[in-house]
C-alpha positions as CSV (number, residue, x, y, z in Angstrom):
1,M,0.0,0.0,0.0
2,K,1.2,3.4,-0.9
3,K,1.0,6.2,1.8
4,I,-0.3,9.6,0.7
5,Q,1.7,12.5,2.0
6,L,0.1,15.9,2.5
7,N,2.0,18.9,1.2
8,N,2.5,21.5,4.0
9,L,3.3,24.4,1.8
10,G,0.0,26.3,2.1
11,F,-1.9,28.2,4.9
12,T,-4.4,26.6,7.1
13,I,-8.0,27.9,7.3
14,I,-7.3,29.2,10.9
15,E,-4.3,31.2,9.7
16,L,-6.3,32.7,6.9
17,L,-9.2,33.6,9.2
18,V,-6.8,35.2,11.8
19,F,-5.2,37.3,8.9
20,I,-8.6,38.5,7.7
21,V,-9.8,39.5,11.2
22,V,-6.5,41.5,11.8
23,I,-6.8,43.3,8.5
24,T,-10.5,44.1,9.1
25,A,-9.7,45.5,12.6
26,I,-6.9,47.7,11.2
27,T,-9.2,48.9,8.4
28,L,-12.0,49.8,10.9
29,V,-9.6,51.8,13.1
30,A,-8.2,53.7,10.1
31,V,-11.7,54.6,8.7
32,S,-12.8,55.8,12.2
33,N,-9.7,58.0,12.5
34,I,-10.2,59.4,9.0
35,R,-13.9,60.3,9.8
36,D,-12.8,62.0,13.0
37,L,-10.1,64.0,11.2
38,R,-12.5,65.2,8.6
39,A,-15.0,66.3,11.2
40,T,-12.3,68.2,13.0
41,N,-11.3,69.9,9.8
42,R,-14.9,70.9,9.0
43,D,-15.1,72.4,12.6
44,Q,-11.9,74.3,12.0
45,A,-13.3,75.8,8.7
46,S,-16.5,76.8,10.5
47,K,-14.5,78.5,13.2
48,I,-12.5,80.4,10.6
49,D,-15.8,81.5,8.8
50,I,-17.4,82.7,12.1
51,N,-14.3,84.6,13.1
52,T,-14.1,86.2,9.7
53,I,-17.8,87.3,9.8
54,F,-17.2,88.6,13.4
55,Y,-14.2,90.7,12.3
56,K,-16.2,92.1,9.4
57,L,-19.1,93.0,11.7
58,E,-16.7,94.9,14.0
59,V,-15.2,96.8,11.1
60,F,-18.7,97.7,10.0
61,F,-19.6,98.9,13.5
62,E,-16.4,101.0,13.6
63,K,-17.4,102.7,10.4
64,N,-21.1,103.1,10.9
65,G,-21.7,103.1,14.7
66,Y,-24.2,100.3,14.5
67,Y,-24.5,96.6,13.4
68,P,-26.6,95.6,10.4
69,E,-30.0,93.9,10.8
70,S,-28.9,91.3,8.2
71,I,-25.6,90.3,6.6
72,D,-24.4,89.6,3.1
73,T,-21.4,90.4,1.0
74,K,-22.8,93.8,-0.1
75,I,-23.2,95.0,3.6
76,L,-19.9,93.5,4.9
77,Q,-17.4,94.6,2.3
78,G,-14.6,92.2,1.5
79,L,-16.5,89.2,2.8
80,E,-16.6,86.2,0.5
81,Q,-20.0,84.4,-0.2
82,D,-18.4,81.1,0.9
83,N,-17.9,82.5,4.4
84,L,-21.6,82.8,4.8
85,K,-22.2,79.2,3.9
86,D,-21.9,76.3,6.4
87,R,-20.3,72.9,5.7
88,N,-23.4,71.8,3.8
89,G,-23.5,74.9,1.6
90,I,-26.5,76.4,3.3
91,E,-26.3,80.2,3.8
92,I,-26.4,81.8,7.2
93,N,-29.9,82.1,8.8
94,Q,-31.4,79.7,6.3
95,T,-33.4,76.7,7.5
96,G,-31.0,74.0,8.4
97,S,-27.9,76.1,8.4
98,A,-25.3,75.6,11.1
99,Y,-24.6,79.4,11.1
100,T,-26.9,81.9,12.7
101,Y,-26.8,85.7,13.0
102,R,-29.2,87.3,15.5
103,P,-29.1,91.1,15.8
104,A,-30.5,92.7,19.0
105,G,-31.7,96.1,20.0
106,C,-32.6,97.1,16.5
107,A,-34.3,100.4,15.5
108,E,-35.2,100.4,11.8
109,T,-32.1,98.6,10.3
110,K,-29.6,99.8,12.9
111,C,-28.8,97.3,15.8
112,R,-26.8,97.7,19.0
113,S,-25.6,94.2,19.4
114,F,-25.6,90.7,17.8
115,E,-25.0,87.0,18.5
116,L,-23.2,84.9,15.9
117,K,-23.2,81.1,16.3
118,A,-21.9,78.0,14.5
119,L,-23.0,74.5,15.4
120,L,-19.9,72.3,15.3
121,E,-19.7,68.5,14.9
122,K,-17.1,67.6,17.5
123,E,-17.3,70.5,19.9
124,A,-19.8,72.7,21.7
125,P,-21.3,75.5,19.6
126,L,-19.1,78.5,18.9
127,T,-20.8,81.7,19.9
128,K,-19.5,85.2,19.3
129,Q,-21.3,88.3,20.7
130,S,-20.7,92.0,20.3
């Protein structure tokens, strides 16, 4: 009788399963870190937008002695339209926007103060007030 000898050159099923589990775990960690990093970057962009709008409002106040009742690129000279849009492309004060501008103490179109707010993904909302 002839003996059949098995060739031991390949991987066992257990070794292949362990390899697949390890690669899957590494992939999940990497994807999670990438998502967190992207959310942090979007928050940073929102902070830059709010700070830019805040600065332009203060410049407007210095020139005119009051804050505007509404804001756009015509009222706040030098402000880009993209600064008024949140991470989803929705303009400030529009339904669903992460950015809000609330003037206070207004008489006609001249206001004494305001609150500027951005809802962030990974942090508490950013609020700037006059």
